[in-house]
C-alpha positions as CSV (number, residue, x, y, z in Angstrom):
1,M,4.7,-12.4,-14.3
2,F,3.6,-11.6,-10.8
3,V,3.9,-8.1,-9.2
4,S,7.5,-7.1,-8.9
5,P,7.8,-5.1,-5.7
6,E,11.4,-4.0,-6.7
7,Q,10.3,-2.6,-10.0
8,I,7.3,-0.8,-8.4
9,I,9.4,0.7,-5.6
10,E,11.9,1.8,-8.3
11,M,9.1,3.5,-10.3
12,L,7.8,5.4,-7.3
13,D,10.8,7.8,-7.1
14,L,11.3,7.3,-3.4
15,A,14.1,9.4,-1.9
16,P,16.0,9.6,1.4
17,Q,14.0,11.0,4.3
18,M,10.6,10.1,2.9
19,S,8.1,8.2,4.9
20,V,6.0,5.3,3.4
21,A,3.1,3.4,4.9
22,D,2.3,-0.1,3.5
23,F,-1.4,-0.9,4.3
24,G,-1.7,-4.6,4.7
25,C,1.9,-5.2,4.3
26,G,1.7,-9.0,4.4
27,S,5.2,-10.5,4.3
28,G,6.8,-7.1,3.5
29,H,7.6,-7.2,-0.2
30,Y,7.2,-3.5,-0.5
31,V,8.5,-2.7,3.0
32,I,12.0,-3.9,2.5
33,G,12.5,-2.2,-0.9
34,A,11.0,1.0,0.4
35,A,13.1,1.0,3.5
36,K,16.3,0.7,1.4
37,K,15.2,3.6,-0.8
38,V,14.3,6.0,2.0
39,G,17.4,5.2,4.0
40,K,18.2,5.7,7.6
41,S,16.7,9.1,7.6
42,G,13.4,7.8,6.2
43,R,10.7,5.7,7.8
44,V,8.6,2.8,6.6
45,Y,5.4,1.8,8.5
46,A,4.5,-1.9,7.9
47,I,0.8,-2.1,8.8
48,D,-1.2,-5.3,9.1
49,I,-3.9,-7.0,11.0
50,Q,-2.0,-10.3,11.3
51,Q,0.6,-10.2,14.0
52,E,2.6,-13.2,12.6
53,M,3.1,-11.2,9.3
54,L,4.5,-8.2,11.3
55,S,6.8,-10.6,13.2
56,F,8.0,-11.9,9.8
57,V,8.5,-8.3,8.5
58,R,10.5,-7.3,11.7
59,S,12.8,-10.4,11.2
60,K,13.3,-9.6,7.5
61,A,14.1,-5.9,8.3
62,Q,16.6,-7.0,10.9
63,M,18.3,-9.5,8.6
64,A,18.6,-6.8,6.0
65,G,20.1,-4.4,8.6
66,L,17.2,-1.9,8.3
67,S,16.4,0.1,11.5
68,N,13.9,2.4,9.8
69,V,11.0,-0.1,9.7
70,E,8.2,0.3,12.2
71,T,5.4,-2.3,12.4
72,I,1.8,-1.4,13.4
73,W,-0.7,-4.0,14.3
74,T,-4.2,-2.7,13.5
75,D,-7.4,-3.1,11.7
76,L,-7.3,-0.5,8.8
77,E,-11.1,-0.4,8.7
78,M,-11.2,1.4,12.1
79,P,-11.0,5.3,12.4
80,D,-7.4,6.5,12.9
81,A,-6.3,2.9,12.7
82,T,-2.6,3.6,12.2
83,R,-2.4,6.1,15.1
84,L,0.1,8.1,12.9
85,K,-0.1,11.8,12.9
86,E,-2.1,13.6,10.2
87,N,-0.2,14.9,7.1
88,T,3.0,13.0,7.9
89,V,3.5,10.3,5.3
90,D,4.7,10.8,1.7
91,L,3.4,7.6,0.2
92,V,0.7,5.0,1.0
93,I,0.7,1.7,-0.7
94,I,-2.5,-0.4,-0.7
95,S,-1.8,-3.7,-2.5
96,N,-4.2,-6.5,-2.7
97,I,-6.3,-5.6,0.4
98,L,-9.2,-3.5,-1.0
99,F,-10.9,-6.6,-2.4
100,Q,-11.0,-8.0,1.2
101,A,-11.9,-4.9,3.1
102,E,-15.6,-4.5,4.0
103,N,-15.2,-0.8,4.9
104,K,-13.1,0.4,1.9
105,N,-14.1,4.0,2.5
106,Q,-12.5,3.9,6.0
107,V,-9.2,2.5,4.5
108,M,-9.2,5.4,2.1
109,K,-10.0,7.9,4.8
110,E,-7.0,6.7,6.9
111,A,-4.7,7.0,3.8
112,L,-5.9,10.5,3.2
113,R,-5.6,11.5,6.9
114,I,-1.9,10.4,7.2
115,L,-0.7,11.6,3.8
116,K,1.0,15.0,3.5
117,P,-0.7,17.4,1.0
118,G,0.7,16.3,-2.4
119,G,1.4,12.8,-1.0
120,R,0.7,9.8,-3.2
121,L,-1.5,6.8,-2.9
122,V,-0.6,3.6,-4.9
123,V,-3.4,1.1,-5.3
124,I,-2.5,-2.4,-6.7
125,E,-5.3,-4.9,-7.1
126,W,-6.1,-8.2,-8.9
127,N,-7.3,-7.8,-12.5
128,I,-11.0,-8.5,-13.3
129,G,-11.9,-10.9,-16.1
130,E,-9.2,-13.4,-16.0
131,E,-11.6,-16.3,-15.6
132,K,-9.0,-18.8,-16.8
133,S,-6.7,-17.8,-14.0
134,K,-6.7,-19.9,-11.0
135,L,-4.6,-17.3,-9.1
136,G,-6.0,-14.8,-6.6
137,P,-9.4,-14.2,-5.1
138,P,-12.7,-15.2,-6.7
139,M,-13.7,-12.8,-9.5
140,D,-16.8,-11.6,-7.6
141,A,-14.6,-10.5,-4.7
142,R,-12.3,-8.4,-6.8
143,I,-12.5,-4.6,-7.2
144,S,-12.5,-3.2,-10.8
145,P,-10.0,-0.4,-11.7
146,Q,-13.1,1.8,-12.3
147,N,-14.4,1.1,-8.8
148,A,-11.0,1.6,-7.2
149,K,-10.7,4.9,-9.0
150,M,-14.2,6.0,-7.9
151,L,-13.5,5.0,-4.4
152,S,-10.2,6.9,-4.3
153,E,-11.7,10.0,-5.9
154,E,-14.7,10.0,-3.6
155,G,-12.2,9.6,-0.7
156,G,-10.6,13.0,-1.7
157,F,-7.8,11.8,-4.0
158,S,-7.1,13.0,-7.6
159,F,-6.1,10.4,-10.2
160,V,-2.5,10.7,-11.5
161,K,-1.9,7.7,-13.7
162,E,-2.4,4.0,-14.3
163,F,0.6,1.7,-14.4
164,D,1.3,-2.0,-15.1
165,P,2.5,-3.8,-12.0
166,G,2.5,-7.3,-13.6
167,E,0.3,-9.7,-15.6
168,H,-2.4,-10.4,-13.0
169,H,-2.8,-6.9,-11.4
170,Y,-3.5,-3.3,-12.2
171,G,-2.0,-0.3,-10.6
172,L,-3.3,3.2,-10.0
173,I,-1.6,6.3,-8.5
174,F,-3.4,9.1,-6.8
175,K,-2.4,12.3,-5.2
176,K,-3.7,14.1,-2.1
177,P,-4.6,17.7,-3.0
């Protein structure tokens, strides 16, 4: 089974008034679920470098009657990319984008900058070592759980736990001190 955004959002204990940033939101799988969970008093930032994805997310949010989704067009590998204030977000989701980022440290820096103290970072990436699988990026482009953990910890996060987001991926949760 592929990643189930609904199950992952459920597992993350989101509550009304929380704010969530989805780095590399793509078509908004996490955005819509998170927006429903945090409610009208919460906020979800859908962040992507592809404007057409952000347009799609805006349409999806409108069709679902969600007014708490804000799209941000940016390159997450740039300093202060999201233009969000420091220490303002409760949760950052980084799903399937680390393997394609050249400046992974900058992506982590931005997550750390915008997260509130005690805020959580969720990293979901493609498994390593599924040579038989035709799904996902080439094996040599993927980032191992150990590397993702090292990258996050070097970026200032502390490891909380690992979780199973689905057959072809691994999931890690970190916390900002």
